[in-house]
C-alpha positions as CSV (number, residue, x, y, z in Angstrom):
1,X,42.9,-10.0,-30.9
2,X,43.9,-6.5,-29.8
3,X,40.3,-5.2,-30.1
4,X,38.9,-7.8,-27.9
5,X,41.6,-7.4,-25.1
6,X,41.1,-3.5,-25.6
7,X,37.2,-3.9,-25.2
8,X,37.7,-6.5,-22.1
9,X,40.0,-4.0,-20.4
10,X,37.5,-0.8,-20.8
11,X,34.7,-3.0,-19.8
12,X,36.7,-4.1,-16.5
13,X,37.6,-0.6,-15.6
14,X,33.9,-0.1,-14.7
15,X,34.1,-2.7,-12.0
16,X,37.2,-1.3,-10.3
17,X,39.8,-3.3,-12.5
18,X,43.0,-1.3,-13.2
19,X,46.4,-2.3,-14.0
20,X,48.0,-0.9,-11.0
21,X,45.7,-3.1,-8.5
22,X,45.1,-6.2,-10.7
23,X,47.1,-9.2,-11.5
24,X,46.7,-11.2,-14.5
25,X,46.5,-15.1,-14.8
26,X,46.9,-16.9,-18.1
27,X,46.1,-20.6,-18.9
28,X,46.9,-20.8,-22.6
29,X,48.7,-23.6,-24.7
30,X,52.3,-23.7,-24.4
31,X,52.8,-23.3,-28.0
32,X,55.1,-20.4,-28.6
33,X,52.4,-19.2,-31.3
34,X,50.1,-18.3,-28.2
35,X,52.7,-15.9,-27.0
36,X,51.0,-12.5,-28.5
37,X,47.9,-13.4,-26.4
38,X,50.1,-13.8,-23.3
39,X,51.9,-10.5,-24.3
40,X,48.5,-8.9,-24.5
41,X,47.6,-10.0,-21.0
42,X,50.8,-8.7,-19.7
43,X,50.5,-5.4,-21.6
44,X,47.0,-4.6,-19.8
45,X,47.6,-6.5,-16.5
46,X,51.3,-6.4,-15.8
47,X,52.8,-9.1,-14.0
48,X,51.0,-12.3,-14.8
49,X,50.9,-15.6,-13.3
50,X,51.5,-18.2,-15.7
51,X,49.1,-20.9,-15.7
52,X,49.7,-22.3,-19.3
53,X,49.9,-26.2,-20.1
54,X,48.9,-28.3,-23.2
55,X,46.3,-27.1,-24.9
56,X,45.4,-24.4,-22.6
57,X,43.8,-26.6,-20.1
58,X,43.8,-25.6,-16.3
59,X,46.0,-28.0,-14.5
60,X,47.2,-25.9,-11.7
61,X,45.1,-27.5,-9.2
62,X,44.5,-26.3,-5.7
63,X,48.1,-25.6,-4.9
64,X,48.7,-23.9,-8.3
65,X,45.8,-21.4,-7.5
66,X,46.9,-20.9,-3.8
67,X,50.1,-19.8,-5.2
68,X,48.7,-17.6,-7.8
69,X,46.1,-15.8,-5.5
70,X,49.0,-15.4,-2.9
71,X,50.6,-13.2,-5.2
72,X,47.3,-11.0,-6.1
73,X,47.7,-7.5,-4.8
74,X,45.6,-5.9,-2.1
75,X,44.1,-2.6,-2.7
76,X,41.6,-1.1,-0.5
77,X,41.2,-4.5,1.2
78,X,40.2,-6.1,-2.1
79,X,42.3,-8.7,-4.2
80,X,41.5,-8.4,-7.9
81,X,42.8,-10.8,-10.9
82,X,41.8,-11.4,-14.3
83,X,41.8,-15.1,-15.5
84,X,42.2,-15.8,-19.4
85,X,42.0,-19.4,-20.5
86,X,41.7,-20.5,-24.0
87,X,42.6,-23.3,-26.3
88,X,43.7,-22.5,-29.9
89,X,43.5,-23.5,-33.5
90,X,45.1,-22.5,-36.5
91,X,44.0,-21.9,-40.0
92,X,46.3,-21.8,-43.0
93,X,46.4,-19.5,-45.8
94,X,44.9,-22.5,-48.0
95,X,42.0,-22.8,-45.4
96,X,43.4,-25.9,-43.7
97,X,42.3,-26.2,-40.2
98,X,44.8,-26.9,-37.7
99,X,47.7,-26.1,-40.1
100,X,50.4,-23.4,-39.5
101,X,53.6,-22.2,-41.0
102,X,56.3,-21.5,-38.6
103,X,59.3,-19.6,-39.1
104,X,62.1,-21.6,-40.3
105,X,60.0,-24.7,-41.3
106,X,59.0,-25.2,-44.8
107,X,56.2,-27.8,-44.2
108,X,53.0,-26.9,-42.0
109,X,52.8,-28.0,-38.5
110,X,49.8,-28.4,-36.3
111,X,47.9,-26.2,-33.9
112,X,46.7,-27.7,-31.3
113,X,48.9,-30.8,-31.8
114,X,47.6,-32.0,-28.5
115,X,44.0,-31.9,-29.7
116,X,44.9,-33.0,-32.9
117,X,46.4,-36.1,-31.6
118,X,43.4,-37.1,-30.1
119,X,41.3,-36.4,-33.2
120,X,43.4,-39.0,-34.9
121,X,43.4,-41.6,-32.1
122,X,39.7,-41.5,-32.4
123,X,39.7,-41.7,-35.8
124,X,41.7,-45.1,-35.7
125,X,39.8,-46.4,-32.5
126,X,43.0,-46.8,-30.6
127,X,43.0,-44.7,-27.2
128,X,45.3,-45.3,-24.3
129,X,43.4,-44.2,-21.3
130,X,46.1,-45.0,-18.6
131,X,47.5,-42.2,-16.8
132,X,51.1,-42.0,-18.3
133,X,53.5,-40.1,-15.8
134,X,55.7,-39.3,-18.3
135,X,53.1,-37.7,-20.6
136,X,50.8,-36.4,-17.6
137,X,49.2,-33.5,-19.3
138,X,48.2,-35.3,-22.4
139,X,46.9,-38.3,-20.3
140,X,44.6,-35.6,-18.4
141,X,43.4,-33.9,-21.6
142,X,42.7,-37.3,-23.2
143,X,40.5,-38.4,-20.1
144,X,39.1,-35.0,-19.8
145,X,37.7,-35.1,-23.5
146,X,36.9,-38.9,-23.7
147,X,34.5,-38.3,-20.6
148,X,32.4,-36.0,-22.4
149,X,31.8,-38.0,-25.7
150,X,29.1,-40.5,-26.5
151,X,30.2,-44.1,-27.3
152,X,31.3,-43.9,-31.2
153,X,31.6,-40.3,-31.4
154,X,34.4,-39.0,-33.4
155,X,34.6,-35.1,-33.4
156,X,37.0,-33.4,-35.9
157,X,39.4,-30.6,-34.9
158,X,37.0,-27.9,-34.9
159,X,34.4,-29.7,-33.0
160,X,37.1,-31.2,-30.3
161,X,38.7,-27.4,-29.9
162,X,35.1,-26.0,-29.1
163,X,34.5,-29.0,-26.5
164,X,37.9,-28.4,-25.0
165,X,36.8,-24.6,-24.6
166,X,33.6,-25.9,-22.7
167,X,35.7,-28.2,-20.7
168,X,38.2,-25.5,-19.8
169,X,35.5,-22.8,-19.0
170,X,33.9,-25.4,-16.5
171,X,37.0,-26.2,-14.9
172,X,37.9,-22.3,-14.3
173,X,34.5,-21.8,-12.7
174,X,35.0,-24.9,-10.6
175,X,38.6,-24.1,-9.6
176,X,37.6,-20.5,-8.6
177,X,34.1,-21.0,-7.0
178,X,35.5,-21.5,-3.5
179,X,37.3,-18.2,-3.5
180,X,35.9,-15.8,-0.9
181,X,34.2,-12.9,-3.1
182,X,34.4,-10.5,-0.3
183,X,38.2,-10.9,-0.6
184,X,38.8,-11.5,-4.2
185,X,37.2,-9.7,-7.2
186,X,38.0,-11.6,-10.2
187,X,37.0,-11.7,-13.9
188,X,37.0,-14.7,-16.2
189,X,37.3,-14.6,-20.1
190,X,37.4,-17.8,-22.1
191,X,37.3,-18.7,-25.7
192,X,39.2,-19.7,-28.4
193,X,42.4,-18.1,-29.8
194,X,42.5,-18.2,-33.7
195,X,46.0,-18.3,-35.5
196,X,45.5,-17.1,-39.4
197,X,47.7,-16.6,-42.0
198,X,50.6,-13.9,-41.9
199,X,50.7,-13.9,-38.1
200,X,47.1,-12.8,-37.7
201,X,45.4,-13.7,-34.5
202,X,41.3,-13.6,-33.3
203,X,39.7,-14.3,-30.3
204,X,36.4,-16.6,-30.7
205,X,34.9,-15.4,-27.1
206,X,33.2,-18.0,-25.0
207,X,32.4,-16.7,-21.2
208,X,33.1,-13.3,-19.6
209,X,32.1,-12.6,-16.5
210,X,32.8,-10.9,-12.9
211,X,32.7,-12.2,-9.4
212,X,33.0,-10.2,-6.3
213,X,30.8,-8.7,-3.5
214,X,29.5,-5.3,-3.7
215,X,30.4,-5.0,-7.4
216,X,28.7,-2.2,-9.0
217,X,26.2,-3.4,-11.8
218,X,27.4,-1.7,-15.1
219,X,26.0,-2.2,-18.5
220,X,29.3,-2.9,-20.5
221,X,27.6,-3.5,-23.9
222,X,28.2,-0.3,-25.1
223,X,31.6,0.1,-23.6
């Protein structure tokens, strides 16, 4: 994870993104085991707008984005921000997918519990597709995932995590697309955060792209 973040930072410097002129935005799961990734975003980009929700889905909407972009600093007439959005999954020391041992708890718990709950619902064939205002985020996640599945499909946790990553990537692109690229320069990083044994963390990358008017075309492959 640290190497991933360092490479991202060095690559974005080529496009004018620096910690002094750029604000971070982060959409991860609210689970506390995702904190190391949030800390890395803050380490490189300073003050960071928290867009987190269950499973890392992007639920800030137009109003949330308006608030976030209003906080982005202006340097030389340009507002720059980085947007990280990722679901997560754990792997136990025994190689069990979705299992994580937390401090002070003897038995393994789940990551991501939100996605695993939907996997179990699909397996037993009982899905509540109504919007529950007392469980609004899980309702939205369930609806988004189910709307992408074919009848009878029952993805396992790995498959549903990859699906969540694609949905999140698409949602971020749609959310940010109305922004004026002559005013905003932004970079988007999506993928999957993976929690391994002994507090290890990795990133399985999905998207990495930069948007903005008059950006220099730089080959970042060897950065």
